[in-house]
VMD Tcl script that draws the C-alpha trace (Angstrom):
set ca {
  {-35.69 -31.31 5.14}
  {-38.84 -29.59 4.72}
  {-38.87 -28.29 0.91}
  {-42.07 -26.16 -0.09}
  {-42.24 -24.49 -2.76}
  {-43.94 -20.45 -2.79}
  {-45.03 -19.43 -6.22}
  {-43.81 -15.66 -6.29}
  {-44.81 -14.31 -9.38}
  {-46.09 -15.13 -12.40}
  {-44.63 -18.67 -13.71}
  {-41.83 -18.05 -10.96}
  {-41.04 -20.39 -8.05}
  {-38.86 -20.27 -5.16}
  {-38.39 -23.03 -2.58}
  {-38.21 -22.60 0.82}
  {-37.27 -24.29 3.97}
  {-37.64 -25.32 7.58}
  {-40.89 -25.76 9.86}
  {-43.65 -24.07 11.41}
  {-44.62 -24.53 14.70}
  {-47.32 -26.60 13.91}
  {-45.27 -28.78 11.89}
  {-43.21 -30.97 14.27}
  {-44.33 -33.45 15.79}
  {-42.90 -35.21 19.72}
  {-40.86 -38.27 19.13}
  {-40.33 -37.01 15.21}
  {-36.96 -38.19 13.90}
  {-35.44 -35.91 11.18}
  {-31.88 -37.26 9.25}
  {-30.10 -34.63 7.90}
  {-28.62 -35.02 4.77}
  {-25.98 -34.46 3.29}
  {-23.36 -35.54 5.56}
  {-20.09 -33.67 5.24}
  {-16.60 -34.88 5.14}
  {-14.06 -32.57 7.29}
  {-11.29 -31.74 5.90}
  {-7.81 -30.15 7.21}
  {-8.34 -26.62 5.73}
  {-11.52 -27.27 7.55}
  {-10.20 -27.91 11.34}
  {-7.04 -25.38 10.58}
  {-9.19 -22.41 9.13}
  {-11.74 -22.89 12.24}
  {-9.11 -23.35 15.47}
  {-6.94 -19.90 13.81}
  {-10.22 -17.85 13.25}
  {-11.46 -18.38 17.02}
  {-8.18 -17.84 17.67}
  {-7.63 -21.71 19.86}
  {-4.04 -22.00 19.94}
  {-3.96 -25.17 21.48}
  {-1.61 -27.21 19.33}
  {-3.75 -30.72 19.32}
  {-5.96 -28.89 16.48}
  {-3.05 -27.76 14.48}
  {0.55 -29.29 15.06}
  {0.66 -32.87 13.40}
  {4.02 -33.48 15.06}
  {3.01 -32.71 19.25}
  {-0.49 -34.39 17.94}
  {1.60 -37.14 17.27}
  {2.74 -37.51 20.91}
  {-1.25 -37.15 22.15}
  {-2.86 -40.59 22.35}
  {-4.78 -39.92 19.09}
  {-1.58 -39.91 17.54}
  {-2.45 -37.41 14.84}
  {-4.70 -33.87 15.30}
  {-8.03 -33.70 15.89}
  {-10.78 -31.60 15.20}
  {-11.62 -28.60 16.78}
  {-14.85 -29.83 18.82}
  {-16.29 -26.20 18.33}
  {-15.96 -26.78 14.45}
  {-17.78 -30.48 15.08}
  {-20.80 -28.59 16.82}
  {-21.37 -25.88 14.67}
  {-20.89 -28.20 11.25}
  {-23.23 -30.91 13.10}
  {-25.80 -27.85 14.40}
  {-25.55 -26.46 11.23}
  {-26.30 -29.87 9.12}
  {-29.61 -29.25 11.19}
  {-30.81 -25.71 9.97}
  {-32.70 -26.64 6.97}
  {-35.27 -29.05 8.73}
  {-35.78 -27.60 12.21}
  {-34.53 -24.29 12.54}
  {-34.78 -22.43 8.87}
  {-37.74 -20.68 10.27}
  {-36.64 -19.70 13.95}
  {-36.78 -16.42 15.48}
  {-34.59 -17.54 17.61}
  {-31.73 -20.43 19.36}
  {-33.07 -20.01 23.27}
  {-30.64 -22.30 24.62}
  {-27.85 -24.90 24.40}
  {-27.96 -27.92 27.28}
  {-26.65 -31.40 27.91}
  {-24.10 -30.57 24.98}
  {-21.21 -34.26 25.20}
  {-18.44 -35.37 22.44}
  {-18.37 -39.19 23.70}
  {-15.52 -39.81 21.14}
  {-13.32 -37.77 18.59}
  {-13.18 -36.16 15.06}
  {-10.64 -36.32 13.05}
  {-9.92 -34.93 9.63}
  {-11.12 -37.15 6.74}
  {-14.42 -38.45 9.00}
  {-17.67 -37.72 7.60}
  {-20.52 -36.25 9.90}
  {-23.82 -36.94 9.45}
  {-26.77 -35.64 12.19}
  {-30.44 -36.50 13.21}
  {-32.57 -34.34 15.46}
  {-36.02 -35.83 17.33}
  {-38.29 -34.11 18.68}
  {-38.64 -34.00 22.59}
  {-41.46 -31.49 23.45}
  {-42.93 -28.00 22.06}
  {-45.44 -25.72 23.78}
  {-47.44 -22.34 23.00}
  {-45.26 -19.43 23.98}
  {-46.49 -17.96 27.31}
  {-45.35 -14.33 25.19}
  {-45.54 -14.74 21.90}
  {-49.21 -16.05 20.42}
  {-48.05 -15.99 16.69}
  {-44.82 -18.63 17.96}
  {-44.18 -21.82 19.96}
  {-41.22 -23.17 21.71}
  {-39.82 -26.29 20.64}
  {-36.62 -28.43 22.31}
  {-35.09 -31.17 19.89}
  {-32.11 -33.53 20.59}
  {-29.25 -33.20 17.91}
  {-26.88 -36.17 17.61}
  {-23.92 -36.46 15.53}
  {-22.25 -39.64 13.85}
  {-19.48 -40.16 11.81}
  {-18.78 -42.31 9.03}
  {-18.47 -46.09 11.14}
  {-21.86 -44.96 13.11}
  {-19.70 -43.89 16.26}
  {-22.12 -40.81 18.22}
  {-19.59 -38.33 18.23}
  {-21.47 -34.90 19.55}
  {-25.15 -34.84 21.30}
  {-27.32 -31.58 22.61}
  {-30.63 -30.58 23.22}
  {-31.69 -27.26 22.26}
  {-34.41 -25.23 22.15}
  {-35.83 -22.50 19.37}
  {-38.60 -20.35 19.12}
  {-40.85 -21.02 16.33}
  {-43.42 -19.17 14.48}
  {-46.81 -20.23 13.46}
  {-47.58 -20.79 9.64}
  {-47.96 -17.22 8.39}
  {-46.05 -15.57 10.68}
  {-42.29 -16.36 9.87}
  {-39.92 -13.93 8.18}
  {-39.95 -15.36 5.11}
  {-43.54 -14.92 4.71}
  {-43.90 -11.53 5.14}
  {-40.34 -10.33 3.20}
  {-39.88 -10.84 -0.49}
  {-36.64 -10.76 -1.08}
}
mol new
graphics top color blue
foreach p $ca { graphics top sphere $p radius 0.5 }
foreach p [lrange $ca 0 end-1] q [lrange $ca 1 end] { graphics top cylinder $p $q radius 0.2 }
display resetview
């Protein structure tokens, strides 16, 4: 997590997060912390809020008859948590997410699992249409408390150059 302190007034400072385009280096790996332990309410609420009616996520009796023997955490929730963990390091200053690919869920996540994440910078290039920004691609991996990989994806973001992020222009 990149943390900078910005002076916003006399004796007044604000912490800022994220990276500018210039601060990314291909091959760098950012470990995202803190981890996040998934609880029953997380899984039930997310599943029902997103109108996912598959009983494997919230019906213990149904899930007990499955090959897993217990409810699975909704995979879209796993994606949201892992990517969310990466925001303060990777995309806090982003102008936009440009795309996701190669989303993989190689192992199940269960209530009580603690997730951790890391992102590796795969590439970066200047934007062809925005001289004040560049495109950064990362691979994010999520692991459970045992080190098992439960999530992988690649994503690309439009990242501003230094002095061109929203928080460089707006005082709030």
